[in-house]
C-alpha positions, 0 to 999 in steps of 0.5 A: 694335460692328461686325459684322466678326469681331474677336479672341475676348475672353479670357473667351470663350476661357476659356469655350470652354477650360473647357467643352471640358475639362469635356466631355472629362472627362464624355463622352469620358474613358471609355477614354482615359488622362489623358495623352490627355485632357490632350493633347486639352485642350491642343490645344483651348487652342492652337486657341483661341489660333490662332483669336484670332490668325486673326481678328485678322489678317483672317479676317472675316465680311463682312456685306452690307447686308441681313444687317446690317439683319436682325441689327440688327432681331433684336438690337432684338427680343431687347433688347425681349424682355428675356431677355438672349438671345444670338443666334448664326448657326450652321453652313453660313452661317458656313462659307460666309461665312468662305470668301467665299461668299454664303449665304442659309441663315441659322439662328439658334441661341438660348441660352435660348428656343425658336424660336417664342418668339423669332419671336413676340418679333420680331413684337412688336417689329415691331408696336411699330414700326408695321411689318408682322408676318410669318407664323411657320411652325413646322416640327415635330420630325422626326428622320427628316428630321434635324429633331430639335427644333422650328424656327420659320421666318419671312421678314425683309427678304426672307430666310428665317430659321430659329430654333432653340435650342441643344441637346445630344443623346444616342443610344440604342444602336440608333437615330439619333434622339437625346434632345434638351435645351437645351444650351450652345454647346459641347454644340451644337457638338460634336453637329454632323457636322463641325468646319467646320459647328460654327462660330458667328457671335455676332451680339451681339458680332460675333465668330466662335466656334469651340467645338470648337477646330478648325473655323477651322483645318480650314477654313483647311487644307481638312480634313473632321474630326468634332468628336468622335472619328470613330467616336463621331460616326458611330455616334451618327448614321451619316448623318454618314458620307454628309455627310462624303463630300458635303462633301469632294466639294463643297469638294475637301477632304481627310479628317482622319486616322482618318476614312476608317478609322472609316467602314470599321469593320464596326459603322459600316457596319452602323449605316448599313444598320440605323439610317438611313432610305432617304429620308435616304440618298437626300437625301444621295446626290441632293445629291451627284449634283447637285453638280459633283464626284459622282465623288469622292463615289462613289469614297469610297463604294467606299473606305469599302465602303458603295457596296453599302449605299447603292445596294442591289440587291434581295435576289434579285440574286446580285451582291454587289460592284459598286461599283468597276465602277459608279464607273468607269462614272460616271468615264468618263461624267463625263470625257466630259460635261465635255469635251462642255461644260456646256451639252450637257445641261440640269441635269435631263438631266444629273441623270438621265444621271449615275444612268444612267451610274453604274448602267449595269453593272447594266442587265441585273439584274432581280428579281420586283417587285410583282404578280409582274412582272419589274422592273429592279434599277436601278429598285429602286435609284432608287425603293426604295433611294434613295426618289427620284422614280418619274419618275427611276427610269423615266427611268434605265430608259428610257435603259438600254433604248434605249441599245443601240437607239441604238448599233445606229443608229451603223452608218448615222449614224456611218460611217468615211467620215463620210457618214451614211445619209440614207435614208427608213428611217434617218429613220424609225428615228432619228426614232421613237427620238428620239420615244420618248426625248423631251428625253433623246435626247442623254443616251441618245446618250452612254450608247449611245456609252459601251457601247463601253468594257468597263467598262460591260459588264453585270455578271453573277455570274461577273464579281465580282472582275473590275474592268476600268478604262476606257480613256483612249482611250475618252473621245476615242472617245465624244466623237467618236461623239457629235458625229458622230451628232448632226451626222447627226441635225441633217442629217436634221432630227430634232433636235427630232423628239420635239416633232413633232405629227401633221399630222392629229389623232385626230378628223380621222383617225377621220372619214377612216377612217369610225370612230365611236370610237377603238381599236387601229385608230386607234392603228395609223393615228396611228403610220403617219401619224407614220412617213410624216411622218418619211419625208416632212418636205417634205410637208403635211396635204393629201398626208398625207390622200391617202396615209392614205385610199389606204393604209387603202382598200387594207388594208380 
């Protein structure tokens, strides 16, 4: 049978219908009237018929040659194993292929064997053919990382393939960790986060299967919908709230009726706060922030009243509502960055910049950290609330702490006459600042320029409830400042000042000054040497040596 998607066979449609009806009676019928249950069932039937027509009129999964070869190998392995296993591609791969996108995220759902068993069957098939076998990595169950069942992973023809069995799940009242068991395709589909992620591609039959009855339509209509009523889906696993936000932002889709309202419910918000680990929240947020539409996602966090849950400040901070201001700050920064161009910042710089822009109104908030040291609340948000890297938290604090210093230099680097001050003092001050910032100096330049808009003003307790909107004119003004200041920095020859190496290394300076070992005096000498270099870019090591000897001779 060809691998292109074909109309769903009648028997498969009936299986989907009967399975969904049985599920409604068993699991969703509580509190639902008969009319509602029948209406839902009829909707599922109608959707299955529409899906068949859609497939028949050209909605196909177009496989590339590698995928065809991989699937043929898997089918041969299943046949040799003799267990009549049905192989289904699940989730994101199916969605992306139907959207005409490439995908390397191939997850194979198995109906009657565990992932490791089937991976071993693949190796047995390869051995029988005289081909090289592949290492099988077993990823153990880890619910905190959303790995609820053991997964086997192996590389086949250069593609990483994950094998896991179809599963059904149920949740305890106060946990997002489900009880898992082997499940049917329907049970596996309805336990997923969204209908567009609940589609299967049946490799055995070469067809797309939509057991929720809504996935194909939602993909066509660009809709984010949960397979079950949204509140039930969210209470079962509140992480799905964040995933719904992320996928809407990623694909520019709309929410189905009732989803936003369900996410706002107090018990859903409380469950998100109580049941989800900070690591998992951080993974979802960081994926959103690395996407090309983070502003929409952050706005949705505010609309759902969960921003302060996601980006939680330390308990000592008295501010309680700050999401709207932070969202506005990010939106302003995003518009500026889009107009400056994709190449203005590297991906790493962009990543840190967006967090710094988002949290800019919180830059003056502090709390008592470990060892009774005062720490920035923004550091706490990045490192503790989101569990992201220490280096990211430190970089955000660095940008915040140096932004005002950079803004103070605008008086000499960005003048009304358009003629910057190119004096030695300007070179030294600007060069040292750029050296402190390293490769993040351009990101800090934009952050500094953003400070002129009221929306980025530090939030204090008295500001709660005041939500200024950023001025449309600010975008143009910020861009103008950034371009002019950068031109001045280029004219000063300081664009790569952070890469500048001392003309004289530490050992040479110690010998010149008659020092036996390093210490504070050496640090002072090296710092003085760098200032001299910045002020005298045209001079070399010989002149630096003479200046250094004379200076320390006078001060000895």
